[in-house]
C-alpha positions as CSV (number, residue, x, y, z in Angstrom):
1,M,0.1,-0.4,0.0
2,A,3.0,2.3,0.9
3,R,4.3,1.4,-2.4
4,K,1.1,2.7,-4.3
5,A,1.1,5.7,-2.1
6,T,5.2,6.9,-3.1
7,A,4.2,5.9,-6.7
8,A,1.0,8.3,-6.7
9,A,2.7,11.1,-5.2
10,A,5.6,11.0,-7.9
11,K,3.0,11.0,-10.4
12,R,1.3,14.1,-8.8
13,K,4.8,16.4,-8.1
14,P,5.6,16.3,-12.0
15,K,2.0,17.7,-12.2
16,S,2.2,20.4,-10.2
17,E,5.6,21.4,-11.5
18,K,4.4,21.5,-14.7
19,A,1.7,23.6,-13.6
20,A,4.1,26.1,-11.7
21,N,6.3,26.2,-14.8
22,T,2.9,26.9,-17.4
23,A,2.1,29.6,-14.7
24,Q,5.4,31.7,-14.7
25,I,5.5,31.3,-18.6
26,R,2.0,32.5,-18.7
27,T,3.0,35.8,-16.4
28,L,6.0,36.2,-18.8
29,A,4.0,36.0,-21.6
30,H,1.2,38.7,-20.0
31,D,4.3,40.7,-19.2
32,L,5.6,40.8,-22.5
33,S,2.3,41.4,-24.2
34,N,2.4,44.4,-22.1
35,A,5.7,46.1,-22.9
36,L,5.0,44.8,-27.4
37,E,1.5,47.1,-26.9
38,A,4.0,49.8,-25.6
39,I,6.7,49.6,-28.9
40,L,3.9,48.7,-31.0
41,Q,2.0,52.1,-29.8
42,A,5.4,53.7,-29.9
43,A,5.8,52.8,-33.7
44,Y,2.4,53.5,-34.9
45,L,3.1,56.9,-33.6
46,L,6.0,57.2,-35.2
47,G,4.8,56.4,-38.5
48,Q,2.5,58.9,-38.4
49,S,4.9,61.6,-37.9
50,R,7.1,63.1,-41.1
51,L,10.1,61.2,-41.2
52,E,12.8,61.4,-44.0
53,D,13.5,58.2,-45.6
54,D,15.8,56.2,-43.4
55,P,14.2,57.2,-39.8
56,K,10.9,56.0,-41.7
57,R,12.5,53.4,-42.3
58,W,13.5,52.0,-39.0
59,A,10.3,53.1,-37.8
60,Q,8.8,50.3,-40.2
61,L,11.2,47.6,-39.2
62,I,10.1,48.7,-35.4
63,D,6.5,48.2,-36.4
64,S,6.8,45.0,-38.0
65,S,9.8,43.4,-35.8
66,S,6.9,44.2,-32.9
67,Q,4.3,43.1,-34.5
68,E,5.4,39.6,-35.5
69,A,6.7,39.4,-31.8
70,A,3.2,40.1,-30.6
71,R,1.6,37.1,-33.4
72,L,4.5,35.0,-31.8
73,N,3.7,36.2,-28.1
74,R,-0.5,35.1,-29.1
75,E,0.8,31.8,-30.2
76,I,2.5,31.0,-27.2
77,R,-0.3,31.9,-24.8
78,K,-2.7,30.0,-27.1
79,L,-0.5,26.7,-26.7
80,L,-0.5,27.9,-22.6
81,R,-4.3,27.6,-22.5
82,A,-4.3,24.3,-24.1
83,M,-1.5,23.1,-21.9
84,S,-4.1,24.1,-19.0
85,E,-7.0,22.0,-20.8
86,E,-4.8,19.0,-20.0
């Protein structure tokens, strides 16, 4: 009987570790979303201003790269939701 209890406890531990890791990644993804939102807003505002060619290209690079980072972050959060449903 004690052997079964020990085996059951061993199985539970990784699950709680997995849940803790998932929660930590979820928190990081949320914080990343907040940081990206500020970058996206700044890139948008830069794009609305009258910039010369080179600065305008840099602003476009910031905008496209931050949008791609936001897309990747949404994918990560989608995976985290799926993992937490398991």
